[in-house]
Structures are given as structure tokens and as C-alpha cells.
C-alpha positions in Angstrom: -88.9 258.2 87.6 -85.8 259.7 86.1 -83.6 257.6 88.5 -85.4 254.4 87.5 -84.8 255.2 83.8 -81.1 255.8 84.5 -80.8 252.6 86.5 -82.5 250.6 83.6 -80.1 252.1 81.1 -77.1 251.2 83.3 -78.3 247.7 83.7 -78.7 247.3 79.9 -75.2 248.6 79.4 -73.8 246.2 82.0 -75.5 243.2 80.3 -74.3 244.3 76.9 -70.7 244.7 78.2 -70.8 241.2 79.7 -72.1 239.7 76.5 -69.3 241.3 74.5 -66.6 239.9 76.8 -64.2 237.6 75.0 -63.1 234.3 76.5 -59.4 234.8 76.9 -58.7 231.4 78.4 -56.1 229.3 76.6 -57.8 226.2 75.2 -57.0 223.0 73.3 -59.5 221.1 71.1 -58.9 217.3 70.6 -60.7 214.2 69.5 -60.7 210.7 71.1 -62.2 207.6 69.6 -63.1 204.0 70.6 -64.6 201.3 68.5 -65.5 197.6 68.6 -67.3 194.9 66.6 -69.8 192.4 68.1 -71.6 189.4 66.6 -75.4 189.8 66.7 -77.1 187.6 69.3 -80.7 188.7 68.6 -82.3 187.8 65.2 -85.7 189.0 63.9 -87.2 186.6 61.3 -90.3 187.2 59.2 -92.4 184.2 58.3 -95.3 184.0 55.9 -97.7 181.1 56.0 -100.3 180.5 53.2 -103.0 177.9 52.7 -102.7 175.5 49.8 -104.7 172.9 48.0 -103.6 169.3 48.3 -103.1 167.9 44.8 -104.8 170.9 43.4 -108.1 169.8 44.9 -110.2 172.7 46.4 -111.9 170.2 48.8 -108.6 169.3 50.3 -107.4 172.6 51.6 -104.7 172.9 54.3 -106.2 175.6 56.5 -104.2 178.6 57.9 -105.2 177.6 61.4 -103.5 174.3 61.0 -100.3 175.9 59.8 -100.5 178.5 62.5 -100.9 175.8 65.2 -97.8 174.0 63.8 -95.8 177.2 64.1 -97.0 178.0 67.6 -96.3 174.4 68.8 -92.8 174.5 67.2 -92.0 177.7 68.9 -93.0 176.4 72.3 -91.1 173.1 71.7 -88.0 175.1 71.0 -88.3 176.8 74.4 -89.0 180.3 72.9 -91.4 182.5 74.8 -94.7 183.1 73.1 -94.2 186.8 73.3 -91.4 186.5 70.8 -93.8 185.5 68.1 -96.3 188.1 66.8 -98.5 188.7 63.8 -97.2 191.6 61.7 -99.9 191.8 58.9 -103.2 193.2 60.0 -104.8 192.2 56.7 -104.5 188.6 58.0 -107.6 189.2 60.1 -109.7 189.8 57.0 -109.3 186.1 56.0 -112.6 185.0 57.7 -114.6 187.5 55.8 -112.9 186.7 52.5 -113.5 183.0 52.9 -117.2 183.6 53.3 -117.3 185.5 50.0 -115.0 183.0 48.2 -114.6 179.4 49.4 -111.6 179.0 47.2 -109.8 182.0 48.8 -106.3 181.0 50.2 -105.6 182.9 53.4 -102.1 183.9 54.4 -100.6 185.4 57.6 -97.3 187.0 58.3 -95.4 186.7 61.6 -92.3 188.1 63.3 -90.1 185.8 65.4 -87.3 186.8 67.7 -84.6 184.1 68.2 -81.2 184.1 69.7 -80.1 180.8 68.2 -80.5 179.9 64.5 -80.3 176.2 65.4 -83.7 176.6 67.2 -85.0 178.4 64.1 -84.0 175.4 61.9 -85.9 173.1 64.2 -89.0 175.3 64.2 -89.2 175.6 60.4 -88.7 171.9 60.0 -91.8 171.3 62.1 -94.1 173.4 59.8 -95.6 172.0 56.7 -93.1 173.1 54.0 -95.8 173.6 51.4 -97.6 176.1 53.7 -94.5 178.3 54.0 -94.7 181.1 51.4 -91.3 182.6 52.5 -89.1 183.5 55.4 -86.3 186.0 55.7 -84.3 187.9 58.3 -85.6 191.4 58.9 -82.8 192.7 61.2 -80.6 191.8 64.1 -79.2 193.3 67.3 -76.9 192.7 70.3 -78.4 192.2 73.7 -75.8 194.2 75.7 -75.6 197.0 73.2 -76.5 199.9 75.6 -73.8 198.9 78.1 -71.3 198.6 75.3 -72.1 202.0 74.0 -71.5 203.6 77.4 -68.2 201.8 77.8 -67.0 203.0 74.3 -68.0 206.6 75.0 -66.1 206.6 78.2 -63.0 205.2 76.5 -63.3 207.8 73.7 -63.5 210.6 76.3 -60.5 209.2 78.2 -58.5 208.9 75.0 -59.3 212.6 74.2 -58.1 213.6 77.7 -54.9 211.6 77.4 -54.1 213.1 74.1 -54.7 216.7 75.3 -52.6 216.0 78.4 -49.4 215.0 76.6 -49.8 217.8 74.1 -50.2 220.4 76.7 -47.4 219.0 78.9 -45.1 219.1 75.8 -45.6 222.9 75.9 -44.8 223.1 79.6 -48.4 223.8 80.6 -51.0 221.9 82.6 -54.3 220.5 81.4 -57.4 222.1 83.0 -61.0 221.1 83.1 -63.2 220.2 80.0 -65.0 223.3 78.7 -67.1 221.6 75.9 -67.8 218.0 75.0 -69.5 216.8 71.7 -70.3 213.3 70.7 -70.0 211.8 67.2 -72.0 208.6 66.6 -70.8 206.2 63.9 -72.9 203.1 64.6 -73.3 200.6 61.8 -76.0 198.0 61.8 -75.4 196.2 58.4 -78.3 194.3 56.9 -77.9 190.5 56.6 -76.5 189.3 53.3 -77.8 186.4 51.4 -76.2 184.2 48.8 -79.6 183.8 47.1 -82.9 185.7 47.3 -84.6 183.5 50.0 -83.6 182.2 53.4 -85.7 179.1 53.3 -86.6 176.7 50.5 -89.2 173.9 51.0 -88.2 170.3 51.0 -90.4 169.8 48.0 -88.4 172.3 46.0 -85.2 170.7 47.0 -86.4 167.3 45.9 -87.0 168.8 42.5 -83.3 169.4 42.1 -83.6 173.2 42.7 -81.0 175.3 44.6 -80.6 174.6 48.3 -81.6 177.0 51.1 -79.6 180.2 51.1 -76.6 180.6 53.3 -76.6 183.6 55.5 -73.6 185.8 56.0 -73.9 187.7 59.3 -71.8 190.8 59.4 -70.7 192.1 62.8 -72.3 195.2 64.3 -69.7 197.9 64.4 -69.8 200.6 67.0 -67.5 203.7 66.8 -67.7 206.8 68.9 -65.7 210.0 68.6 -65.6 212.6 71.4 -64.6 216.1 70.5 -63.5 217.8 73.7 -62.3 221.4 74.5 -60.0 221.6 77.5 -58.7 224.7 79.3 -54.9 225.1 79.4 -53.4 226.3 82.6 -49.9 227.5 83.2 -47.7 225.8 85.7 
């Protein structure tokens, strides 16, 4: 029993001694960076359709189903997959119950559409009754090859760090060893789309009334920047 106790104490002392050992290796800590800008090629647009009364007559209502069918047909005609159009407002499904309670109730629905070409979007919106469009705007955008680009930039940043460490160490007459520690710093920027007015779309009826034209959209590029902080061992020649 006494021997076991002595062995346990010895093991603890050995572990403690190892933990207190100082890393005496010569090291160099450097940073490497890589960045690029890309134009978005995926655009997410929100659309709100709302019933309206023709000439203010409650008996001549343009139904939400008619507006919805116009939108669906326009999306298909533009060659966009139906999966790219989805309903985003769950309250839209309460329209049937509301109509039963109040015949004058004007239902509305909100949708989210994914497009890769704004020219197709213009064709889609022109095919929908302008008076039935409450509003449209761009929610966000993305780049289809973003993941591959991120990987490429991280590798370039790491290579830049290694190259910097190599010439600094060689200037001292030493040799660069293996990487001891690598830390990544992410500086991605996905700026929101900027508008020259508060709306993206304005109905033809509004335009004919000498109001401001549809807003012009200023797309800012997506900026990706990565910094790799790397610690290398320095070895003597």
C-alpha cells in the first residue's frame, strides 16, 4: 500500500514537472492576408401582392389568387424554377377566414424570389398587374461560388504568411521550421443594396401621374478579406 502511495506521488510530481516545462523553441509570429471583391450573382427579392378594388367598387375586386397566378406564370415564363419562389408571410393563409368574416377585406401575400438576372426580374414584374403590387425590394444578395473563393483566399493568406516568415528568418541566417499555431481572422463584408429612393418598383399608374420613376439600384461588390496569423518554429542552419 505504501509503495502504491509513493508511486502515485511520483507520478503526480512527474506530470507537474512536465506541465511547468517552458517551450524554448525559437519562434516567429507573422500575418498574411488575401482579399478580393466579387459582383453578386444571386439576388433575393421580396414581393408583396394585395387585392384592390377596381374603380373603388367593392363588387369589382381583383382577387389575390389572380395576382398570384400572374406572378407564378411570369416566373415560369422567365425560366426560373418554381422552387425559387416561396411565400414568406404565414399570415397570408388567414385570408380565407378573414374574407368570410368581412367581404370587403383585401387580402395580401408576401413572397421571396431568387433570381440571377435582373433583366428577368423586370420581365416578371411587368407581367403582374401593377395595381396589385404593394411593394418590392431587394432583401439580400450572394455569390454562387463563394465557398470555393473563401478557400482559395485562405490558402493565399497562409502562403503569404509563410513567405513573409521565410525571408525574415533567412535574413537572420536561420531556417524556417514547421507551423506551430494557425489562427484565422475573417473580414467578410456583405453590404446591403443601396437605393436612390425608398422603393425598388413603382407602378405604371404612378409613373403616369408624373411621379418619380422606379428607383435605381446600386449594387456594391461583396468584399472578402482573410488574415492568417501563423507562428513558425525557427531552426538554425
